[in-house]
C-alpha positions in Angstrom: -0.4 0.3 -0.1 2.6 2.5 1.1 6.5 2.5 -0.1 8.6 4.8 1.9 12.7 4.7 0.2 15.4 6.8 1.3 13.7 9.5 2.5 15.4 12.9 3.5 14.2 16.3 4.6 16.7 19.2 4.8 15.2 22.5 6.3 18.1 24.7 6.3 21.1 23.4 7.8 18.9 20.7 10.0 17.6 17.4 8.5 14.4 16.4 10.0 14.4 12.9 7.9 17.5 11.0 7.1 17.2 8.0 4.2 13.4 6.9 5.8 12.7 4.0 4.5 10.0 1.1 5.6 7.2 -0.4 3.8 3.0 -0.8 5.2 0.9 -3.6 3.8 -2.4 -3.3 2.8 -5.0 -3.9 5.8 -2.5 -3.4 8.0 -2.1 -1.2 11.1 1.3 0.7 11.6 2.1 2.8 14.9 4.9 5.6 14.2 6.6 6.4 17.5 9.1 8.6 18.6 10.5 11.2 21.1 9.9 14.7 20.2 11.5 15.9 17.4 12.0 12.9 15.9 10.5 13.6 12.6 6.8 12.0 12.6 4.7 14.7 11.5 7.3 16.3 9.3 7.2 12.1 8.0 3.4 12.6 8.0 3.8 15.6 6.3 5.8 14.2 3.3 3.0 11.7 2.6 0.4 14.0 2.2 2.8 16.7 -0.1 2.6 19.7 2.8 6.1 19.7 2.7 8.5 18.5 0.0 11.4 16.1 0.2 15.1 17.1 -0.5 15.6 13.1 -1.4 14.2 9.8 -1.7 10.5 8.7 -2.6 7.4 7.4 -1.6 4.6 5.3 -3.3 0.8 4.9 -2.6 -0.2 1.7 -4.5 2.4 2.2 -7.1 1.7 6.1 -7.7 4.7 8.4 -7.0 3.4 10.7 -4.6 6.0 13.9 -5.8 3.5 13.9 -8.9 0.1 13.9 -7.5 -1.4 17.6 -6.1 -2.1 18.0 -2.4 -5.8 18.6 -3.5 -5.8 15.7 -5.5 -4.6 12.8 -2.7 -8.7 12.7 -1.3 -9.7 11.3 -4.8 -6.6 8.9 -4.7 -7.6 7.2 -1.2 -5.5 8.9 1.5 -7.1 10.8 4.5 -5.2 12.4 7.6 -6.6 13.9 10.9 -4.4 16.6 12.3 -2.9 16.8 15.8 -4.0 20.1 16.6 -8.3 19.7 15.5 -8.5 21.6 12.0 -12.4 21.5 12.4 -14.8 24.4 11.7 -16.1 25.1 14.9 -19.3 27.3 14.0 -20.5 24.5 11.8 -22.9 22.0 12.5 -21.0 18.4 13.4 -22.5 17.1 10.3 -21.3 19.6 7.8 -17.8 19.2 9.3 -18.3 15.6 8.1 -19.7 16.4 4.8 -16.4 18.9 4.1 -14.6 15.2 3.6 -16.8 14.3 1.2 -16.6 17.3 -0.7 -14.1 16.1 -3.4 -16.8 13.6 -4.5 -19.2 16.1 -5.4 -19.6 16.3 -9.0 -22.2 19.2 -9.2 -20.9 22.3 -11.0 -21.3 25.6 -9.9 -24.3 26.9 -11.7 -26.2 23.5 -11.0 -25.5 24.2 -7.7 -26.8 27.1 -7.9 -30.2 26.3 -9.3 -30.0 23.8 -7.3 -30.9 21.6 -10.0 -32.5 18.3 -9.0 -29.4 16.3 -9.5 -27.4 18.7 -7.1 -30.1 18.0 -4.7 -29.8 14.0 -5.2 -26.0 14.2 -4.6 -26.4 16.4 -1.9 -28.7 13.7 0.2 -26.9 10.9 -0.7 -23.7 12.4 0.4 -25.8 13.6 4.1 -26.9 9.9 4.0 -23.1 8.7 4.0 -22.3 11.5 7.0 -25.5 10.4 9.0 -23.7 6.8 8.9 -20.6 7.7 9.7 -21.7 9.7 12.8 -24.1 6.8 14.0 -20.8 4.5 13.8 -18.8 6.9 15.8 -22.2 7.6 18.3 -22.2 11.3 17.2 -26.0 11.4 16.3 -27.1 13.5 19.0 -24.9 16.0 18.2 -25.5 15.9 14.2 -26.6 19.1 14.1 -24.4 21.2 17.0 -22.2 23.4 16.4 -18.3 22.1 16.7 -17.3 24.7 19.3 -18.3 23.5 22.7 -18.3 20.1 22.7 -16.7 17.4 25.0 -12.5 16.8 23.1 -13.1 13.6 23.0 -15.8 14.1 20.9 -14.5 16.6 18.9 -11.9 13.7 18.2 -14.3 11.7 17.2 -15.7 14.1 14.4 -12.5 14.5 13.0 -12.0 10.8 12.4 -15.7 10.6 11.4 -14.2 13.5 8.3 -11.5 11.6 7.7 -13.4 8.7 7.0 -16.0 10.9 4.4 -13.2 10.6 2.1 -13.5 7.2 1.6 -10.1 6.6 2.2 -8.3 3.2 1.5 -5.2 4.6 3.7 -5.6 6.8 6.7 -3.1 9.0 8.4 -4.1 9.7 12.2 -1.8 12.2 13.8 -1.8 11.9 17.9 -5.5 10.7 18.0 -5.6 9.7 21.2 -3.5 12.8 22.4 -5.5 14.8 25.6 -8.4 11.3 26.0 -8.9 10.1 29.6 -8.1 6.2 29.9 -11.2 5.0 29.0 -11.7 7.3 25.9 -8.6 5.9 24.5 -9.9 2.1 25.3 -13.0 2.9 23.5 -11.0 4.5 20.9 -8.7 2.0 20.2 -11.5 -0.7 20.0 -13.8 1.5 17.6 -10.6 2.1 15.0 -9.7 -1.3 15.2 -13.7 -2.1 14.3 -13.8 0.6 11.5 -10.6 -0.7 10.0 -11.7 -4.1 9.7 -15.5 -2.7 8.5 -13.7 -0.7 5.7 -10.8 -2.4 5.0 -8.5 0.3 5.8 -5.0 0.5 5.9 -4.0 2.9 8.8 -0.7 4.7 10.1 -0.6 6.3 13.2 1.3 8.9 15.1 1.3 8.0 18.9 3.1 9.0 22.0 0.4 7.2 24.2 2.6 3.5 24.2 -0.5 1.7 25.6 -2.6 3.1 22.7 0.2 1.7 19.9 1.1 -1.3 21.9 -2.1 -2.8 21.9 -3.6 -1.7 18.8 -0.7 -2.1 16.5 0.1 -4.5 13.7 3.6 -3.4 13.7 5.8 -0.4 14.9 8.5 2.4 13.2 10.5 3.8 15.6 12.3 7.0 14.9 14.8 8.9 16.6 16.5 12.4 14.7 15.0 11.7 11.7 16.0 8.4 11.3 14.7 5.0 11.6 15.7 2.9 15.0 13.7 -0.2 14.8 10.8 -2.0 13.5 9.0 -4.9 14.0 5.8 -6.0 16.1 5.3 -4.0 19.0 6.7 -6.5 21.5 10.1 -6.5 19.8 10.3 -3.0 19.2 9.0 -2.6 23.0 12.1 -4.4 24.2 14.7 -3.3 21.6 17.6 -1.3 23.2 17.8 1.5 21.0 14.1 1.9 21.4 14.6 2.0 25.6 17.9 4.2 24.9 15.6 6.6 22.5 12.8 7.1 25.8 14.5 6.9 28.6 18.4 7.5 28.2 21.4 5.7 29.5 22.7 5.8 32.9 25.5 8.3 33.3 
């Protein structure tokens, strides 16, 4: 599904990623971990064309992502959530989710302005899809409520619903359980696993919550100072001396 090879990113004299490489198979959930500043978000930004690599390649289902415009990623089946919530606070929860389906709307400006029958049918279809996602994520009760003022855990689920409205094959989650309570983390993990199976998703998740990563992901990749220092099953990575050293340091 995704192949990253010799990926390097430099910002002036700083090397944020250095020859990073790993693969993600279809249907896998891969955790991307590492201390702050390890390059995790920079890697996500490369995947979604927000950052241009200095060298190396990213291939998604045999497509070279360097040739794809950022606004065309959704049509390819790539969706992303953000570390800092990117919801529209004054819009309703349903309308926030519908934003994720915008790339599938086919009506032109004139047809939309005239409210032609095909436009209304399209809107009804997308709205029904949004309502189905809201139901799956227990958000029906707040569908017509503005995003502003809702609990943080609810906002996290709204952002997940918006990403799923893209109909992704590859779902990139940037710290999805950051700030959630222990119970909310467990609930989110169970829900994500169920959605992955139902929708046949491939998932790459950046997360600092080790319990979530080790209990949910099939494989884990650890970065430190922009380089891959470990890759494998959660159990193997958890016991890797380089990973332990990166997180805990060494005795003086």
